[in-house]
N, C-alpha and C positions, 0 to 999 in steps of 0.2 A: 355704369354700375361697377365696373372694375375699379374705378377710382374710389368708390365708396367702400368696396369690400377689402381693398388692400390694407388699409389701416387696421381693420378689424382682425385680420389674420396675422399681420406682422407685429402689431403692438404687443401682444402677449409674449412673443418670442424675445422681444427686446427688454421686457421687464424681468430682470434677474435680481433676485433678492439676496439677502445675506444668508450665511450658513451658521447654524447654532451648534454644529458638531464640535465637541471639545478637541483641542489640538492633541493629536496622537503622538505618544512617545513610547517606543518599544521598551518594555520592562527589562531591567538588567538580568542577565543570566545568573540564577542563584547557585552557581557551581564555581569550582576553583578554576584558575587560569591555566593550570597544567594538569595532566593526568597523574594519578597517584603513582608514587615510586618512580617518577620520571618516565613512565611508559610512553612509548610512541615518539614521534618526531614532530618538530614544529612545521615541517613541510607538508602541505596538503597534497599527498601523492596518490590518492585513490583514482583508479582507472576502471570505470564501470565495465567497459567492454573487454578490456584486457585481463580483468581479474579471473574470468573463467577461461583457463588455458586448454581445456579439453574440447576439441571441435564437436564431438558427439554430444557433450553436455550443452554446448551453446545451441545446437540444433534443437534439442529437446526443450530447452527454455523458450526458444523462439516459437515452437509449436504450441507450447503451453500459453504463452502470452496471446497467441492468435485464437486459440480454441477454448480456453478455460472459461467455464460459465461464470465464475466469480468475477473475472475481469470483464466479461461482457455485461454483467449486471452493473458493475461500477461505472462502466462507460455509458450505459443507458441512464444511470442516475445523473451523470454529468450533463447529458443532453437534456434531461428533464429540467434540471435546475437552470441550465442555460436558457431554456425557453421561458421559465418563470422570470428570469432576470430581464429578458427582452420585453415581457409584459410590463414589468415594473418600469423599465426605461421608457416605454411608450407613453407613460403618464406625464413625462416631461414636456410633451408636445400636445398642442390642441388637436382635437378630433374634428376634422373638417368634413362636412357631409353636404350632399346635394339632395334636395327634395322637390317633389312636384305634387300638385293636387288638382283635382277637378271636382267641383261640387255643383250639384243641381238640386233645386228645390221649388216647391210651388206653394204659394200662400195667397189667399184672397183672390184666387183666379189668375194669379200672375206667376209665371215660371221664370226663375232666375238661374243664372249660371255664373260660376266664379272659377277662374283658372289662375294658378299661381306656380311660380318656380323660384326656389331660394337656394342659396349656398351660405353656410355659416358654421360657427363654432358653438358647440353645445356643452355646457357645464364644465368649462375648462378652469382648473384652479391655478390662479396666478401664484407661483411659488415664492412669495415675497420673503418668507422667513425660512426657506430651505427644507420644509417638511418632506416634500416629494423627493427632492434630491437626497435627503438623508436616507429615506427608505430605499431609493435606488442604489445608494452606496452600500447599504446593508445587503441588498439582493446581490450586488456584484461580488461582495466578499463571500457571501454564501456560495456563489457559483465557483469562485476561486478555491474555496475550502473543499468543495466537492471534487475538484480536479486534483487537488493534493491527496485526497482520500483515494482517488483512483490510482495515483502513482504509488501510494502506500500498498494497495492491493497487489499491484504489479511487482513491487519489490518483495513483498511477503511470498508471492507465488514463486518468483525466481529463486528465492532462498530455500523454500520448501522443496522445489524440484531438485536443486543442487544437493540438499541434505539427503533426499531419498536416493539420488543417483550415487552419492558417495557410499551410502549404506549398501546399495546394490554391488558396487565395486568391492567393498570390504567382504561381503558375503561370498562373492565369487572367489576371492583370495582364501577365505576360510574353507570353502568347499575344496579348492585345489589342495590346500594343506591337509585337510582331512582325507582326501583321496590318496595323497602320497603316504600319509601315515598309515592308512588302512592297508595299502599295498605292501608297505614295509613290514607291518606286524603280521599280516597274513602269511608272508613268506617265512617269517620267523616262526609262526605257529606251525607251519608245515615241517620245518626243520626240527622243532622241539618234539613234534609228534613222532618223527622218524627216530630221534634219539630216545624217546620214551619207549618206543617199540623195541629198540636195541638194548634197552636197560641202562642208557646213559643219562637219562633225565627223569625227574620225579613227576608224579601226577600234579604236584603243586606248581611246578614250572609250566606244565601244559595249561592248567586252569588260569594261571596268572597271565599268560599270553592271550588266552581266549578272552579274559576280561578286557584286556586292552583292545582286542579286535572288536568286541561288542560295543565298547565305549566309542571307538572311532565311527562305527556304524550309526550309533545314536546321534552323535554330533553331526554326521553327514546328513542324516535325515532331517535333523532340526534346521540346519543351515539351508537345505533345499526348500523346506517349507517357508522359512523366512524370506528366501529369495523370491519365491512365487508371490508372496504377499507384498513385498516391496515393489516388484514389477507391476502388480495390480495398482498400487498407489501411484506409481509413475504414469500409468495409463490414464487413471482418473484425473490427475493433475494436468496432463497434456490434452485432455478432452478427446482423445482418440488413441488408437493403438500406435505403438512406436514403429515407425517405418523400418523395414529390414535393410534398406540401402544406406543407413547412416554409417559414418566412419566408426572404426573400432574404438573402444574406450581405453583410457589410460589406467595405469595402476595407481594405488594410493600414494606411492612415493615417486610419481612421475609428473608432477605439476598439473593435477586436475584443476586446482585453484592456486593462485599465487598470493604471496604475502603482500601486505599493503601498509601504508603509513597513515595513521589516523589523523594527522594534522592537529590543530589546536581545538580545545573544546568549543571556542567561539564559532568555529566553522560549522558546527552541528546546526546552529540556528538557521543557516541558509541552505542546508543540505538535506536534512531529514524531512520527509513528507509530513509526518505527524506533527512536527514542530511548526512547519509552515501552515499546516491546516489549522492548528490551534491559534496561530497569530491572525490568520484571516478571520476566524470566528471572533477573536478579540476586537479586531478593527470593525467588524460588522456590528458588534455590540456597542462599540463606541459611537457608531453612526446612529444607532437606535436612540441614543441619548439626545442627539440633535433633533430627531423627529418628535420625541417626547417634549422637549423644550418648546418646539414650534407650536405645540398645541395650546400654549398659554397666550398666543398672539392671534390677532384677527386673521381670518381666512377670507379670501376674495375669490368668488367663482363668477366666471363670465360666460354669458350666453349672448351671442350676436349673430345676426344673419342679414343678408341683403338679397334682393331679388326683384321679381316683377309680379304684378297681379292685374287681372283684367276680367271683365264679364264677357269678353269675347276672345276666343282662342286665337283668332287671327290678329288681334291687337296686343297679344301678350308681351311681345318683345319690342313694341314700338315706343317712341318717346312719350314720357309722361306716365308710364306704367310702373315705374320703379318704387320699391318699398324697402324699408330697412327696420331692424330692431336691434337695440343695444340694451342689455339687461344685466348689469353687474349686481352681484349679491354679496353683501358683507356680513360675516358672522363673527361676533365678538363674544368670547366666553366670559361670562360674568360670574356665574355660580354653577359649578359642576359637582358639588357634593364631595369635593376632594379627589375626584377621579383623575384629573390631570396630574396632580401632585403624586398620587399613588402610582400612576403610570411612569412618571419620571423616576420615582424612588425604585420601582421595580427594574427599570432600565439600568440604573446605576448599579444595583445589586447584580444584575446579569453580567455587567461588564466586570465587576470585581470577581465573580465566579470564573469568567473567562481568563482573567489575569492569573488566578490561582491555578487554573487548568494548564495554562501556558507554562507557568513556572514548574509545575509538577511534571509536565511532559519533558522539559529540558532535564530535570533531575533524573527522571527515569532513563533518558537517553545517555546521560553521563555515566550512570551506574552500569548500564549494559556495555558501554564501550570499555569502561574500567575493568569490569569482570572479564571481558574478552581479552584484554591485554594481559591481565594476570594469568588467565588460563593459557594463553599463548606461551608465556615464559615457562610456566610450570610444566606444560605438556612437552616442550622442547627438552627440558631436563629429564623428564621421565622416559621419553623415547630414547634419548642417548644412553641412559642407564639400562633400559630394556634391551637395546641392541647389544650392549656389552654382555648382558645376562645371556642372551641367545647364543652369542659366540662361546661363552664359557660352558653353557649346557651342551653345545655341540661337541666341544672338546671332551667334556666329561663323559658323554655317551660313547664317543669313539674309544676312550680309554677303558671304560667299563666293559664294552663289547670285546675288546682285545684281551682283557684279563679273563673274561668268561671263556673265550675260545681257548685260552691256555690252561683253563681249569683252575685258575687262581681264586676267582670269586664265584659265587652262585649267580644264577640268572636274576635273582632279586635286584642286584645292583644295576644290571642292564635295564630291567623293567622300570626301576625308579628313575634312572637317568633319562630313559626315553619318554616317560610320562612328564617329567619336569621340562624337558626340551619342547614337547608338544604344547604344554601350557604356556611356556615363555613365548613361543612363536604365535600362539593365539592372542596373547596379551599385546604383542607388538603390533599385530594387525589392528586390534581394537584401539590402541593408542594412536596409531596413524589415522584411523577414522575420526577419532575425537579431535585430533589436531586439525584435520581438514574441515570438519564440521564446525569447529570453533572459528576458523577463518571465515566461513560463510556467515556465521552469526555476527561476527565482527563487521563484516561487509554490510550486513543488514542494519546493524546498530549505527553505522556511520552514514547511512542514508542511501547507499548503493548508487545505482544510476538509471533505474527504470522508473 
C-alpha cells in the first residue's frame, strides 16, 4: 500500500508550474537627488538610539513602546495577518487525511458488513500556472506591509512622547522664569509701596508694578495648567503613570536630543516605514496580476487515495484488500462573460494605484525632511539673535534700574525694560523648544529607528 500511496502524495509536490507574475521593478523616486539649498550631508549618520540623549526621556519612550495601546493593537494586527499568510501558504501543499469507515446493512434477509481505511489527498490544486503561489506572494507582502505599519506606529509614538516631553521641560523652564520674575517684581512692589507711603513715588508707579505682578501670576497659573495637561498626555502615551524613580530630566539647552545628518534622499526609500509599507503593498498588487492572469489557463484539481476494504474487519489489512482512487479534474475556462478579463484589468489598475501611492509617499517624505532642514537652519539663526536680544535687554534693565535709583528717570523706564526682558526670555525658551521639537520631527521624517 505504501508503494501505491507514495506517488500520489509526492507527485503533486514535484509538479511546479510557471509564474505569471510580472517582473517587478521599483519605481524611480520622483524627487531630487539632493535636499533643497544643499541642506544636510551625503553621509547617512542617523543613530536611532543615540538621538535621544536624555536618559529620562529614553526610559519614558521604552515604557510607552511596551504599554501603549496603539502599539499593542498594531502588533496584534501583525499577528493576525501573519496567521492569514500561513493559511494562504498552506494551500501550496496537499491536504493529506486518513479516514476509516464501518458500514452494516441488511437486504433480502442478508446482513452485510463493509470495513475500510484510506489515506489520501483531497481536492488539491496543482499550481501549474502559479495562481496559488501568486496569491501566497500577495499574502506575504500584505504581512510585511503590516509589520512596517507597526514600525510606523512605534516611530510615531516615540516622536510624540519626545515632543510632549520637550513641552514639559519647556513649561518647567517657563514656570521657573515666571517664579523668578514674580519674586523680583513682588519685592519691587513692596519697595514702591514704601516709597509711595513716604511720598517718593506716585500711585501710577504703584499700579504699574502691580500690573506686572498680576501678569506674572497669570502667566504662572497658565504654565502650571499647561504642565498638568502635558503630564497627563505623557501618562496616556506611556500607558501608565510615570515612575518616580526615573533619572532627572535635562534642560532644553542640555542635549535632550542630538542633531543628525539626513543622508541622501534615496536613503528614505529603505528607511521610512511608510515608504516600505507602500512598496510591499505595490509588490503584493503586482503578484495579484499573476493570479488574475492564471485564471485564463486550465486548473487541475487532484483527489487521490489508497487504502484497504473488506467485509470482515479481521481481514481488513491482509493481502488482497487494497484499494485506490485517482480522480484528477481539469477545468478549462472557455466563456466567463468577460469576468476574467475584468479581474485582470482591475488588478492592473490596483497596481497603478499602488505605484501612485508609493510615489506620493516618497514625495511627502521628501517635503517633510526638506521642511525640517529649512526650519533647523532658520531656528538656529533666530535663537542666536534672541540670545543676543536677551543679553541686550538684561543690560538695558540694569541701566534703567540704576538711573531710576539715582532719580534720573521715572519708574516707567524700569518697568518697560523689565517687561521687554521677560518677554525676550520667554521667547528664547519657546524658540529652544521649537528647535528641539523640529529635530524630533526631522528624526521622524527620516524614518527614525523603531
